[in-house]
C-alpha positions in Angstrom: -35.7 51.4 91.5 -36.3 53.5 88.4 -33.9 56.4 87.9 -35.3 59.8 88.9 -36.6 62.0 86.2 -34.1 64.5 85.0 -34.6 68.1 86.1 -35.7 70.5 83.4 -32.8 72.2 81.7 -33.5 75.9 81.0 -30.6 75.9 78.6 -32.0 73.1 76.5 -32.4 74.2 72.9 -36.0 75.1 72.1 -38.0 76.8 69.4 -38.5 80.4 70.5 -39.6 82.4 67.5 -43.3 82.4 66.5 -42.4 81.7 62.9 -40.3 78.7 63.9 -43.1 77.3 66.0 -45.6 77.7 63.2 -43.1 76.0 60.7 -42.7 73.1 63.1 -46.5 72.5 63.1 -46.8 72.8 59.4 -43.8 70.5 58.8 -45.3 67.9 61.2 -48.6 68.1 59.3 -46.8 67.4 56.0 -45.1 64.3 57.6 -48.5 63.2 58.9 -50.2 63.5 55.5 -47.2 61.9 53.7 -47.4 58.9 56.0 -44.0 59.5 57.5 -44.6 60.7 61.0 -41.6 60.9 63.4 -43.5 60.6 66.7 -45.3 57.4 67.5 -46.3 58.5 71.1 -44.3 55.7 72.7 -43.9 55.5 76.4 -40.1 56.1 76.1 -40.9 59.5 74.6 -43.2 60.2 77.5 -40.5 59.3 80.0 -38.0 61.4 78.2 -40.2 64.5 78.5 -41.4 63.9 82.1 -38.7 66.1 83.7 -40.1 69.3 82.4 -41.8 70.9 79.5 -40.9 73.5 76.9 -43.8 73.5 74.5 -43.6 75.7 71.4 -47.3 76.1 70.8 -50.8 76.1 72.4 -53.4 74.8 70.0 -57.2 75.3 70.5 -59.2 72.8 68.6 -62.6 71.0 68.5 -63.5 67.9 70.5 -64.2 66.0 67.3 -62.7 62.5 67.6 -61.4 62.7 64.1 -59.1 65.6 64.8 -56.4 64.4 67.3 -54.1 67.5 67.4 -50.8 65.8 68.4 -51.2 63.3 65.6 -52.2 65.7 62.7 -49.2 67.9 63.6 -46.9 64.9 64.3 -45.8 66.4 67.6 -44.4 64.4 70.5 -44.7 64.6 74.3 -43.9 68.1 75.7 -44.1 69.9 72.3 -47.6 71.4 72.3 -50.3 72.3 74.8 -53.7 71.2 73.6 -57.1 72.7 74.5 -60.3 71.2 73.0 -63.9 72.3 73.2 -67.0 71.8 71.1 -66.4 74.0 68.0 -63.3 75.4 69.7 -65.7 77.6 71.7 -64.0 79.7 74.3 -64.9 80.2 78.0 -62.9 81.6 80.9 -61.1 78.3 81.4 -60.0 78.3 77.8 -58.9 81.9 77.9 -57.0 81.3 81.2 -55.3 78.2 79.8 -54.0 80.2 76.8 -52.9 83.0 79.1 -51.1 80.5 81.3 -49.4 78.9 78.3 -48.1 82.3 77.1 -47.1 83.7 80.4 -45.8 80.7 82.3 -44.8 78.3 79.6 -43.6 81.0 77.2 -45.1 79.4 74.1 -44.4 81.6 71.0 -47.5 80.4 69.1 -51.2 80.3 69.7 -53.1 78.4 67.0 -56.9 78.1 66.6 -57.8 75.0 64.5 -61.2 74.5 63.0 -62.2 71.6 60.7 -64.4 70.9 57.8 -67.9 69.5 58.5 -67.9 70.7 62.1 -70.9 69.3 63.9 -71.1 72.3 66.3 -71.3 74.8 63.5 -73.8 72.6 61.6 -75.9 72.4 64.8 -75.8 76.2 65.1 -77.1 76.6 61.6 -79.9 74.2 62.1 -80.9 75.8 65.4 -81.0 79.3 63.8 -83.1 78.0 60.9 -85.6 76.1 63.0 -85.6 78.4 66.1 -85.1 75.4 68.3 -82.1 76.3 70.5 -80.8 73.5 72.7 -81.2 74.1 76.5 -78.5 74.4 79.0 -74.8 74.2 78.4 -75.1 72.9 74.8 -77.0 76.1 74.1 -73.9 78.0 75.2 -72.0 76.5 72.3 -74.8 77.5 69.9 -74.8 81.1 71.2 -71.0 81.4 70.9 -71.0 80.2 67.2 -74.1 82.2 66.2 -72.3 85.5 65.3 -70.1 83.7 62.8 -73.2 82.1 61.1 -75.1 85.4 61.1 -72.1 87.1 59.5 -72.2 84.6 56.6 -76.0 84.5 56.3 -78.4 81.5 56.5 -79.2 81.9 52.8 -75.7 81.1 51.7 -75.6 77.6 50.3 -72.1 77.1 51.8 -73.1 78.6 55.2 -71.6 75.8 57.3 -68.2 75.8 55.6 -68.0 79.6 55.5 -69.3 80.1 59.1 -66.7 77.6 60.4 -63.9 79.7 58.8 -65.5 82.9 60.1 -65.7 81.4 63.6 -62.0 80.5 63.5 -61.2 84.1 62.5 -63.4 85.5 65.3 -61.6 83.2 67.8 -58.2 84.3 66.6 -59.2 87.9 67.2 -60.3 87.0 70.7 -57.1 85.2 71.4 -55.1 88.3 70.6 -56.9 90.0 73.6 -56.1 87.3 76.2 -54.3 88.7 79.2 -50.6 89.0 78.5 -50.9 88.2 74.8 -51.1 91.7 73.3 -47.8 92.7 74.9 -46.1 89.5 73.8 -47.4 90.1 70.2 -46.1 93.7 70.3 -42.7 92.5 71.4 -42.6 89.8 68.7 -42.6 86.9 71.1 -45.9 85.5 70.2 -48.0 85.0 67.1 -51.6 83.9 66.8 -52.7 81.9 63.8 -55.9 80.4 62.5 -56.2 77.2 60.4 -58.6 74.6 59.1 -58.1 70.8 59.0 -59.5 68.8 56.1 -60.9 65.5 57.4 -60.6 63.9 54.0 -57.0 64.7 53.1 -55.4 65.4 56.5 -54.0 68.8 55.4 -54.0 71.8 57.6 -54.8 75.1 55.7 -53.6 78.3 57.3 -56.0 81.2 57.1 -54.6 84.6 56.0 
């Protein structure tokens, strides 16, 4: 019979400061870009983390298949909570998931990660230019990204790139209002960061 999974050890060393959590992600991204990742997502790593979890970040990203969050930050099992939606658009499930990660799992970092050439942002720009809004649930994505596009302006030749960054910034602001997050920020236990992933180079660029 296989040995039972070890019980989670609350005393196990973990990253607790928001700055340390952010540094861990950025260091992992550097390893990823340099071709020297530490975590290969092997089954042994999965088994080692199965007894409990002490993640140091929750990352909200896009569903784009070219942006696998654990890989680009070179993080192993149990290290980050991942939430993905088209264009990192929020709904109540996303907000509740972030709130759970902060309140129950005590993550010190919430990151919103956009990426260049985002199809959801491009689709929003095209819908606004043509007046042809998709029906149903896809239309919800368009509606949620529209304010960022409007803030940039459809006449801007770089509207897709700029609107994507504006959408990340708007999402970061909304994350700071998730239940339980404002108090944690005030106490210095949680930070919220926005960033953009470059599909061509692999680099993650933090937004100020």
